[in-house]
C-alpha positions as CSV (number, residue, x, y, z in Angstrom):
1,M,-53.8,-208.8,-138.2
2,A,-52.2,-212.2,-137.5
3,L,-54.5,-214.9,-136.3
4,P,-53.6,-216.5,-132.9
5,K,-51.4,-219.6,-133.3
6,N,-53.2,-222.9,-133.2
7,V,-56.5,-221.3,-133.9
8,L,-59.1,-223.7,-135.2
9,M,-60.3,-222.8,-138.6
10,F,-63.8,-224.1,-138.4
11,G,-64.8,-223.1,-134.9
12,K,-68.4,-224.5,-134.6
13,S,-68.5,-226.1,-138.0
14,K,-67.8,-229.6,-136.7
15,A,-69.6,-231.3,-139.6
16,L,-67.3,-229.7,-142.1
17,E,-64.3,-230.4,-140.0
18,H,-65.3,-234.0,-139.8
19,K,-65.7,-234.3,-143.6
20,I,-62.2,-232.8,-144.2
21,D,-60.7,-235.2,-141.7
22,E,-62.4,-238.1,-143.5
23,F,-61.1,-236.8,-146.9
24,L,-57.6,-236.7,-145.5
25,D,-58.0,-240.2,-144.1
26,R,-59.0,-241.4,-147.6
27,L,-55.9,-239.8,-149.0
28,S,-53.6,-241.3,-146.4
29,E,-55.2,-244.7,-146.7
30,S,-54.9,-244.7,-150.5
31,A,-51.2,-244.0,-150.3
32,L,-50.7,-247.0,-148.0
33,L,-52.8,-249.2,-150.3
34,F,-50.8,-248.0,-153.2
35,D,-47.6,-249.1,-151.5
36,L,-49.2,-252.6,-150.8
37,A,-50.4,-252.9,-154.4
38,I,-47.0,-252.2,-155.9
39,K,-45.3,-254.6,-153.6
40,S,-47.9,-257.2,-154.4
41,Y,-47.3,-256.6,-158.2
42,L,-43.6,-257.0,-157.7
43,L,-44.0,-260.2,-155.8
44,D,-46.6,-262.0,-157.9
45,G,-47.2,-259.9,-160.9
46,F,-50.9,-259.2,-161.8
47,S,-52.9,-261.2,-159.2
48,E,-56.2,-261.2,-157.3
49,D,-54.4,-259.5,-154.4
50,F,-53.1,-256.7,-156.6
51,A,-56.6,-256.3,-158.3
52,A,-58.2,-256.1,-154.8
53,K,-55.8,-253.4,-153.7
54,R,-56.3,-251.4,-156.9
55,K,-60.1,-251.7,-156.4
56,D,-59.7,-250.4,-152.8
57,V,-57.8,-247.3,-154.1
58,N,-60.5,-246.8,-156.7
59,D,-63.3,-247.0,-154.1
60,N,-61.3,-244.6,-151.9
61,E,-61.0,-242.1,-154.8
62,S,-64.8,-242.3,-155.5
63,A,-65.6,-241.8,-151.8
64,A,-63.1,-238.8,-151.7
65,D,-64.8,-237.3,-154.7
66,E,-68.1,-237.5,-153.0
67,L,-66.6,-235.9,-149.8
68,R,-65.0,-233.1,-152.0
69,R,-68.4,-232.3,-153.5
70,E,-70.1,-232.2,-150.1
71,I,-67.3,-230.0,-148.7
72,E,-67.6,-227.6,-151.6
73,S,-71.4,-227.4,-151.2
74,Q,-71.2,-226.9,-147.5
75,L,-68.6,-224.1,-147.8
76,Y,-70.9,-222.2,-150.2
77,S,-74.4,-223.0,-149.0
78,Q,-73.5,-222.2,-145.3
79,T,-71.1,-219.3,-146.2
80,L,-68.5,-220.8,-143.9
81,I,-65.0,-219.3,-143.4
82,P,-65.5,-216.8,-146.3
83,E,-62.0,-215.4,-145.8
84,S,-60.3,-218.8,-146.4
85,R,-62.9,-220.6,-148.6
86,G,-61.0,-220.2,-151.8
87,D,-57.8,-221.6,-150.3
88,V,-59.7,-224.5,-148.7
89,L,-61.3,-225.4,-152.0
90,G,-58.0,-225.1,-153.9
91,L,-56.4,-227.4,-151.3
92,I,-59.1,-230.0,-151.4
93,E,-59.1,-230.1,-155.2
94,T,-55.3,-230.4,-155.5
95,L,-55.2,-233.1,-152.8
96,D,-57.8,-235.0,-154.9
97,D,-55.4,-234.8,-157.8
98,V,-52.8,-236.7,-155.7
99,L,-55.4,-239.4,-155.0
100,N,-56.3,-239.5,-158.7
101,L,-52.6,-240.1,-159.6
102,C,-52.4,-243.1,-157.2
103,E,-55.5,-244.5,-158.9
104,S,-54.4,-243.9,-162.5
105,S,-50.9,-245.4,-161.9
106,L,-52.4,-248.6,-160.5
107,W,-54.9,-248.7,-163.5
108,A,-51.9,-248.5,-165.8
109,F,-50.3,-251.5,-164.0
110,D,-53.7,-253.3,-164.2
111,I,-54.1,-252.7,-168.0
112,E,-50.6,-252.8,-169.3
113,K,-49.1,-255.4,-167.0
114,P,-45.4,-254.3,-167.3
115,K,-42.7,-257.0,-167.1
116,I,-40.3,-255.7,-164.4
117,P,-37.1,-257.7,-164.2
118,D,-36.2,-259.0,-160.7
119,E,-33.0,-256.9,-160.5
120,L,-35.2,-253.7,-160.6
121,H,-37.6,-254.7,-157.9
122,A,-35.6,-253.2,-155.0
123,L,-35.5,-249.8,-156.6
124,F,-39.2,-249.9,-157.5
125,K,-40.0,-250.7,-153.9
126,E,-37.7,-247.9,-152.7
127,L,-39.3,-245.4,-155.1
128,T,-42.8,-246.3,-154.0
129,E,-41.9,-246.0,-150.3
130,M,-40.4,-242.5,-150.8
131,V,-43.6,-241.5,-152.8
132,V,-45.9,-242.8,-150.1
133,Q,-43.9,-241.0,-147.4
134,S,-44.3,-237.8,-149.3
135,V,-48.1,-238.2,-149.5
136,E,-48.3,-239.1,-145.8
137,A,-46.4,-236.0,-144.9
138,L,-48.7,-233.9,-147.2
139,A,-51.7,-235.3,-145.3
140,R,-50.2,-234.4,-142.0
141,S,-49.3,-230.9,-143.3
142,S,-52.9,-230.5,-144.5
143,R,-54.3,-231.4,-141.1
144,A,-52.0,-228.9,-139.5
145,F,-53.3,-226.2,-141.8
146,F,-56.8,-226.6,-140.2
147,R,-55.7,-227.1,-136.6
148,D,-52.2,-225.9,-136.0
149,F,-50.9,-224.0,-139.0
150,D,-47.7,-223.2,-137.2
151,R,-46.7,-226.8,-137.9
152,V,-47.4,-226.7,-141.7
153,S,-43.8,-225.7,-142.5
154,Y,-42.4,-228.6,-140.4
155,H,-44.5,-231.2,-142.3
156,N,-43.9,-229.5,-145.6
157,H,-40.2,-229.9,-145.1
158,K,-40.8,-233.7,-144.9
159,V,-42.8,-233.6,-148.2
160,M,-39.8,-231.9,-149.9
161,F,-37.4,-234.3,-148.4
162,Y,-39.2,-237.4,-149.6
163,E,-39.9,-235.9,-153.0
164,T,-36.1,-235.2,-153.4
165,E,-35.3,-238.8,-152.4
166,A,-37.9,-240.1,-154.8
167,D,-36.3,-238.1,-157.6
168,K,-32.9,-239.6,-156.7
169,V,-34.3,-243.2,-156.8
170,S,-36.2,-242.5,-160.0
171,T,-33.0,-241.2,-161.7
172,K,-31.1,-244.2,-160.5
173,L,-33.8,-246.6,-161.6
174,K,-34.1,-245.1,-165.1
175,R,-30.3,-245.1,-165.5
176,Q,-30.3,-248.8,-164.6
177,I,-33.1,-249.5,-167.0
178,F,-31.4,-247.8,-170.0
179,E,-28.0,-249.4,-169.2
180,S,-29.6,-252.9,-169.3
181,K,-29.8,-255.2,-172.3
182,L,-33.6,-254.9,-172.5
183,D,-35.0,-253.9,-175.9
184,L,-35.8,-250.2,-176.4
185,A,-39.6,-250.7,-176.3
186,H,-39.3,-252.5,-172.9
187,K,-37.0,-249.8,-171.6
188,M,-39.5,-247.1,-172.6
189,H,-42.4,-249.0,-171.1
190,L,-40.6,-249.3,-167.8
191,R,-39.6,-245.7,-167.8
192,Y,-43.3,-244.7,-168.1
193,F,-44.1,-246.7,-164.9
194,V,-41.2,-245.1,-163.0
195,E,-42.4,-241.7,-164.0
196,S,-46.0,-242.5,-163.2
197,I,-45.0,-243.4,-159.6
198,D,-42.5,-240.5,-159.2
199,N,-45.1,-238.1,-160.5
200,I,-47.2,-238.6,-157.3
201,A,-44.4,-237.2,-155.2
202,D,-43.8,-234.3,-157.6
203,W,-47.5,-233.4,-157.3
204,S,-47.4,-233.7,-153.6
205,E,-44.6,-231.2,-153.5
206,D,-46.6,-228.8,-155.7
207,V,-49.6,-229.1,-153.3
208,A,-47.2,-228.5,-150.3
209,D,-46.0,-225.3,-152.0
210,R,-49.6,-224.1,-152.3
211,L,-50.2,-225.0,-148.7
212,A,-47.2,-222.9,-147.6
213,I,-48.7,-219.9,-149.3
214,Y,-52.2,-220.5,-147.8
215,A,-50.6,-220.8,-144.3
216,L,-48.7,-217.6,-144.8
217,K,-51.9,-215.8,-145.8
218,R,-53.5,-217.0,-142.6
219,S,-50.7,-215.7,-140.5
220,V,-50.7,-212.1,-141.7
């Protein structure tokens, strides 16, 4: 039997609902910090400001890990929403993977300090913006799953849109890199960073696909 539209998944489980909200806040905040960190790197290279932003994302990821463990424990110990527990756990774990990708990409910048020519900065910025938009849309879609799952498809459409745009920019950027006069090692190094950023949007799309299935299961 279909659930009523806009039904709240957690009912009286406000503590769990609050933890999931906080987890999604961490995801959204990390995406915004990721954007600021990449822009800082493009402006000044490796700097104290970039390192501070990278650390903020790292701290956010650690806090999100702790929240994930608390959510998992609460779901099982209090036998909450047994009919949707597996889907919620799967969603939280794959959202955590998105956050991990933001963190690992910034760590790569921190450790390897790629030299990005000025003429590529605009496309790196554009790619980062598309990726961040895809993560933001995924966070909105995930919130809708818990409160208004009829809106999941609307937000998922945005995730797909920005992922596609990120792919276009990524392809354009890689083409420009390999048509340049940079040496091959430098080209390969830059390609790695393009793909590490673009991969965040790719994974966001994968999570959105899972979310669509979870929402469909709730509606039938």
